[in-house]
N, C-alpha and C positions, 0 to 999 in steps of 0.2 A: 393640397391633390387630390385630384380627383380618384373615385373609389377605383373604379375600373383599373386606373392608373398605377394605386396601390398596391391590387391585387395582383398585376402583370409583373408588378418587382416583388413581390414577398413570397411569389408562388416556387419558383426555384429553389427558396431559402429551406419553405417549407416541403419540399418534394422531399429534398435531401432528408430532411429530417425524420421523416415517414420510414424511409428507404432504410438510410444507415443507423438508425437510432433508434424509433419506437418497434420498428418488425423484427429488428434483430432479440433485443428485449423480450419481445413476446415470444419468440420463437424458442429463446431460451426456458423463458417460466413453463412452455408447456413440456418441454422436453425435461424440465425438471419434477417431474408428474410421472416420468416411466423410469424403469430398470430394466438392468441388460439381459437378456434373455438368460436362463440356466442352461450350465451343459449339459449335452445330452449325450452320454457315456454310451458305447456300446463293447461289447467282447468280442476280442475275436481269438479264436482258438490257432495254433500254430504245430504243424505237425512238423517232422524231420522228414530224412527218406528213407532210415531205421527206426521208425517208432521216435515214441518220447514225444509227448504233444505240452505244450506251455500256454496258457490262455492271457491275454493282454489287455487290457481296459482304457480304453480311449476315444477323444472326442470324435464325436459322430457328425464330420467336418459337413456330409451330403446335409443331413438333418438343421444340421445348424445353421446352413444357406438357407434352406427353404423357411425356416422360421423367421430370420432375417430379412429374407424377399415378400413375405406375407405379414410383417409386420417392423418393418425398419427403425422404429424408435425404440421397441421394444416391449416390454410387457408393463401395462397402466398398473402406478402402485400408489397414486395420491399424493399423502403427504408422508409416505414413507423415506424419501430420502433427506427430507426435514426433520424426523424425527428418530433418523437410526443414532447407531453408536459413534459417527462419523461427523455429527451435526451436534442437534440439539440434545440429543443422548437423554429423552424425556427418561426413561425405564433408569438408567445410570444414575439420575440426578435422584429419582426418588430413593435408591437404594442407598445412597451417599448422603442425604440429610435425614435420609431415618434411623441411622446410626445415630448411636449416644457418643462419638466419637466428639475430641476437642476440634475447634473452629481450626486450627492449623492444618490436623489430619485433611479437613475438610477439603480444604483448598486445596493441598496436594493431589487430593483423590481430584479432585475438579482440574486440577493442571495435567491430569494424567488423559483426558480425555484431549483427542485432536482438536476439534474446534473450539475449545476455551482455550486451549493454551495457543494456538493461532489468532485467538482475538484477543487474551491478553498481550500476546509482543505486536499486535497489529496497533492496539489502543496507545499502548506507552508507547509506540514511536512514535504516534500523532500528539500529541499531548507532550510530549518531550521535543521532540524534534520540530516543529511549528513553531511554538512561540522562539526555542533558542536560535533558529534559525533566520527569523522576524529580525528579532533583535541585533542579532548578526549585521546582517544586513544593513538594518539602518543606521547602526554605529560606524562601518566601512563608510555608507552614502554621506554622513556626518565628515567622516574626517578627507574623503576624498574631495567634497565641494568646499574645503579649506584651502585645498592645496593649489600654486600657482597654477597658473594656468598650461605652462611646459610640462609640467610634472602632471598633470588628469589625466592625458592619455596613456600612459605605460599602468598609472595606477587604475586606471576603468581596465585596462585587457587583463592585469593581475586578478584582477576581482572577479573577472564574468571565468577564467581559465576553468574553474571547476563544470560552468555550464556547456563550455565545450565538449568535454570528454564524455562519450557516450558511458552512460551508467553502470554501465556491463561492465565495460574494460574497466573505468574508476574502481570498481569493486574489486575485478580479477587482481589490478595492478597493487591495491592495498593489501590485498591476501597473503600476494606473494610477500610484500614488506613483512607481512607477521607472521609469516614460517617460521619455525625455529633458526632456518639459513640466514632469513631477511634481516632486514637493519633494524626495522624495530622489534620482532621476534628475538632478538640473537640481545639485541637491547633490554627488553624486559625481563629476561633469563638473568642477564647480571644485578640489574636491580634487583631482584627478587634473590636473587641469589640461589635461584632455581633452576638447574641443566632440564630440567624435564618439562617445565612450564610451555604449556601450548594453548594457541587461541582455541583451537575443537576440543580441547581437555578443562575449558572451565568454559560454564554455561555466562559467569557476571561478565569475565572479559568478552567472548563475546559478544553479549550485546552492549555491552560499552564502547566495543569498536563500531558496531554497527549504528547507534546512534551517533557516534561522534561522527562517522560518515554521513549519516542523512545531515547533519548540519550541515558539513563542509561542500554538500552538492544541492542544496536549497538556499543557501546564503544568499550566491547570487543573484536568483531570481527575486528576491527580497531589495535587494541593493541595486539593482536594474528601476526597478518599480519606487521607490523611494527615492534614487537619486535624480529623477524624471520629476518626481513629487517636489521635491526641495528647489529643483530652477522656477517655481512657480510662487515660490513663498511670497506675499508682498514685504518688499524691502521697507516701503515706510512706516510699516507695523514694526519692523524689526528696528528699525533707524529709532520710532520713539519709544521702543522700551528701554533699548542702549543710555537712550537721553534720560530717560529717570530712573537709569543706575541698575537694571536689570543685569544680573548675572550671563556669562553664555548659556548655563544650567536651566536660570529661570525662563529666558528666551527660549530655549529649545523645549522647554516644558509646556510653556502657555501662550508660544507661539507656532512652534514648527509642529508641534507633538497634534495639536487639534486642526490645524490646518491638512495634513496628512492622515487622518484620522480614515476618512470614506479610502482612502487609497490602502491604509490598515488591512479594512473589512474585507476588499479585494485579496490582498494576498494570503489572508487568513482562508478566506472562500477555498482558492485555487489550491493553495498547498494542502490544505486537509482533506482536500479529494484524493490529491495526487500519494500526500502520503499512505492515505489509508487503503491504498494499492499497493504496500511496497512489497517489492518482489526482486530486482534483479541484486543488492546486496547480500542477501541471502544464498542464492545461486552462485553467485560470485564469491563468497567466503566459504563456501560448502555448510553451511552452518544449520540446517536442516536437522542435526542433531540435538543443537540447542536454542534455535530459534527457527519457527514457522511462522507463517501470516495467511490470511484467508486467500489471499490470492496464488502462495505458494500451493497452497491445498489444490485449488485449481489445476495448476499446473501439473501437481502430481496424480492427479485423476485422469488426467488426458494421456500423460506418457507413463501408465503405470506397464511393468511387465506381462505381467499374468492378461489383462485385458483394459483397454478404454471404459471408463467406467462415465460415460456423456453426462447421466443422469445426476450422478454424486457430484461432477463437476456443471451443471447448470442449476443446483440448487445450492450451489457453495456462492455460484455469481451472482445468485438473485437476494441471497442474505447481506452478502457485499453491498450491492446498491442499495439495499435496505438502511443497514449502516451508514453509507454516503448521506445519505437521506437525512437521518436521525441526527448524523453530527450536525450537517450543515444546516439545519432547521431552528435553533438560536441565532445565528449570525443573519438568516435571509427575516426573521420575526423583528432582528433589532434594527437591520437594515431598513425594514418596511414602516416602524415606527417613527425613525428619522426621518423618512421621507413624509407622512405623515404631517411630522410638527413644522417641516418646512414648508408644507403647502398650507399648513393650517397657517 
């Protein structure tokens, strides 16, 4: 293909990436260097017609409007948003690890910091949900692939049903079912013989339910990809393995799984990126008292009742992007090595 033709072909994609990916990321990085203007307070004296005056302190809206007009992004603060109490909390870390308290107490103190509490749940969600969802999808794909032709259609539809439901709607439905009046909530109370047992009152139960919901909603994507990959497995190789006396498990382990490894890498990449941005289950379950994530921190800063904290939300977004890149780096390095090995 001539260079001019290739450039004309690729230009729209590059332009779209610059406009909708690169520029927004750069904008968020710039915004993360600013903090909101401090409130300008003014004292107003109110006097009644028969005497008696009272003073009231309130925000000077005129002065605030002038400040925002002069500096719409706020005050430049450098890395303050990254180092403050709500994020890396450097001063708090020095205080925690500078004491002679035990390891458990230090971890407990660390989990009281908003960023590290959200990071702990986010990483747990990634490293628990991703492999379990991939394993569930692979097992379902193997099972559906062995069904008679007439049964495959209904089985595929049922398998991808969680993928059709909007994540927020699905989490809301499951949250209602786990309410004390719901079928799951009432069943748990009966099994535990505890009429006061509640999802929102138990951090452990909340985490388990959200992780289970994550596996349920992520499994269909793995199933679709692995089921498509199973259609490309060389039948000659499978037949040869069976003739040589290989069992079903051995054929799966030594023929099917190696054949699907490139697809497994692709599924891991996609689901790691998606799971690191976990948000809907926390909102749907109203679980922010027991579980928060980095994406929820961004949401919380933007819908704050006091004032929208754009700089704080931007800093959390940048750190989320960095976290995704760190997670994907080992997978990308392995993919690059496999590619070089095949080329060589």
